[in-house]
C-alpha positions in Angstrom: 151.4 164.4 -33.5 155.1 164.7 -32.7 155.0 161.6 -30.4 153.2 159.6 -33.1 155.8 160.5 -35.7 158.6 159.5 -33.3 157.0 156.1 -32.7 156.8 155.5 -36.4 160.4 156.3 -36.9 161.7 154.1 -34.1 159.3 151.2 -34.6 161.5 149.4 -37.2 164.6 149.7 -35.0 162.6 148.1 -32.2 161.6 145.2 -34.3 157.9 146.1 -34.2 157.5 145.4 -37.9 158.9 141.9 -37.7 155.6 140.3 -38.7 156.3 141.4 -42.3 156.7 138.1 -44.2 155.2 138.6 -47.6 157.2 139.1 -50.8 156.5 142.9 -50.7 157.1 143.0 -46.9 153.5 142.8 -45.9 152.2 140.5 -43.1 149.9 137.7 -44.1 147.1 137.6 -41.5 145.8 134.3 -42.9 149.1 132.4 -42.6 148.7 129.3 -40.3 150.4 129.2 -36.9 153.1 126.6 -36.5 152.5 123.7 -34.2 154.1 124.4 -30.8 156.9 122.2 -29.5 155.5 119.5 -27.2 152.2 119.3 -29.1 150.7 115.9 -29.7 150.5 114.5 -33.3 147.5 116.3 -34.9 144.8 114.7 -37.0 146.5 111.3 -36.4 143.6 109.3 -37.6 142.9 111.3 -40.9 143.1 108.9 -43.8 145.4 109.9 -46.7 146.3 108.1 -49.9 149.9 107.0 -50.4 151.4 106.9 -54.0 151.2 103.1 -53.7 147.5 103.4 -53.6 147.4 102.3 -49.9 145.3 104.5 -47.5 147.2 105.3 -44.3 147.0 107.4 -41.2 149.8 109.1 -39.3 149.0 107.1 -36.2 149.6 103.8 -37.9 152.8 104.9 -39.6 154.5 105.9 -36.4 157.5 103.8 -35.6 158.8 102.4 -32.3 161.0 105.5 -31.9 158.7 108.2 -33.3 157.5 109.8 -36.5 159.0 112.2 -39.1 156.5 114.1 -41.1 157.8 116.3 -43.9 155.7 118.5 -46.2 157.1 118.2 -49.7 156.0 118.3 -53.3 157.3 117.6 -56.8 158.0 121.0 -58.3 159.5 123.4 -55.7 163.1 124.3 -56.5 164.0 124.1 -52.8 162.6 120.5 -52.6 164.7 119.7 -55.7 167.8 121.2 -54.2 167.2 119.3 -51.0 166.3 116.0 -52.6 169.5 114.1 -51.8 169.4 115.4 -48.3 165.8 114.5 -47.9 166.5 110.9 -49.0 169.5 110.7 -46.7 167.8 112.0 -43.5 164.5 110.1 -44.2 166.6 106.9 -44.8 168.4 107.6 -41.5 165.2 108.0 -39.6 163.6 105.0 -41.2 166.6 102.9 -40.3 166.3 103.9 -36.7 162.6 102.8 -36.3 161.2 106.2 -36.9 158.2 106.2 -39.2 158.5 108.6 -42.2 155.7 110.2 -44.2 156.1 112.9 -46.8 153.0 114.9 -47.5 152.1 116.8 -50.6 149.6 119.5 -49.5 149.7 121.6 -52.7 146.0 121.4 -53.3 146.1 124.5 -55.5 148.2 122.7 -58.0 146.4 119.3 -58.0 145.7 119.3 -61.7 149.3 120.3 -62.6 152.7 119.3 -61.5 151.5 118.1 -58.1 148.8 115.7 -59.3 148.6 112.3 -57.7 149.9 110.7 -60.9 152.9 113.2 -60.9 153.5 112.3 -57.3 153.6 108.6 -58.2 156.1 109.2 -61.0 158.2 111.5 -58.8 158.4 109.0 -55.9 159.3 106.2 -58.3 162.1 108.3 -59.9 163.4 109.1 -56.4 163.1 105.5 -55.3 161.4 106.4 -52.1 161.4 103.7 -49.4 158.7 105.5 -47.3 155.3 106.9 -47.6 154.6 109.9 -49.9 150.9 110.8 -49.5 148.3 113.2 -50.8 147.2 115.8 -48.2 143.8 116.5 -49.9 142.6 120.1 -49.4 145.7 120.7 -47.2 143.9 119.4 -44.1 147.0 118.1 -42.4 149.1 121.2 -43.5 146.5 123.4 -41.8 146.5 121.2 -38.6 150.3 121.3 -38.5 150.5 125.0 -39.4 152.8 124.1 -42.2 153.5 126.8 -44.8 156.6 125.7 -46.7 158.1 122.9 -48.7 160.3 121.3 -47.4 159.2 121.6 -43.8 159.9 119.0 -41.1 158.1 117.9 -38.0 159.7 115.3 -35.7 157.7 113.5 -33.1 159.0 111.2 -30.3 157.8 107.8 -29.4 155.1 109.3 -27.3 153.8 111.3 -30.3 155.0 114.7 -29.0 156.6 117.3 -31.3 160.3 117.7 -30.5 161.6 119.5 -33.6 160.1 121.7 -36.3 161.9 123.4 -39.1 164.5 122.9 -41.8 166.6 119.9 -42.7 169.8 121.9 -42.2 171.1 125.5 -42.1 171.6 125.9 -45.9 168.5 125.0 -47.8 169.7 126.7 -51.0 173.2 125.4 -51.1 174.2 121.9 -49.9 177.9 122.9 -50.1 177.5 125.4 -47.3 175.8 123.3 -44.7 177.3 123.7 -41.3 174.6 122.2 -39.1 172.3 119.2 -39.9 169.4 120.3 -37.7 167.1 117.4 -38.3 169.6 114.6 -38.0 171.0 116.1 -34.8 167.5 116.3 -33.4 167.0 112.7 -34.3 170.2 111.6 -32.6 169.4 113.6 -29.5 165.9 112.2 -29.4 167.1 108.6 -29.7 169.7 109.2 -27.0 167.0 110.5 -24.7 168.5 114.0 -24.6 166.9 117.4 -24.6 166.8 118.7 -28.2 169.4 121.4 -28.3 167.7 123.3 -31.2 164.0 122.7 -31.2 162.9 125.1 -34.0 164.5 126.5 -37.0 163.3 128.6 -39.9 161.9 126.7 -42.9 163.0 128.1 -46.2 161.2 127.0 -49.4 158.1 127.4 -51.5 154.7 128.4 -50.1 152.2 125.5 -49.9 149.6 126.1 -52.6 146.2 125.9 -51.0 142.8 125.8 -52.7 141.0 129.1 -53.0 
């Protein structure tokens, strides 16, 4: 009994409780696992509906230099705080022949602020110059292991994942950004270099899935 008590006392110090991720500190055993670096583009031929009404696949939207997939939505405060940065980095990628697709996987809020009609209005207000598509029933989010908005996945020209995570190191405050993770990864990928930081922690709202 004494040994068991000692183990319980030292466990937090050893990081054995690091799986606790929920708001009350409890682990979520149903949370999807993130796509490993080096993985091929998943569900590349799944057809999704863009706000323009066009039906697309990730495979056909990939550019000559790769593909940027970002899980986003209309209502998350973190998406709103990151909106100018989202537009900047998506425009940067698009201008360098990297396909760009934003996906709204919030299937649990499909009759509310994340309806297809609301997505159309949002994309129009933001003047998106790239795809913003409906991930019905969170099929692609599940395949990617995406759990947050915004959450970014950058694939190279061979369709392999080279970066996964946040846009930069200060999702909540654009005035405190010190490192632009995604743009640096794009630049390194285009230069044929090894990505110096392949994964970062996405901070944002949980993707609302259907029950």
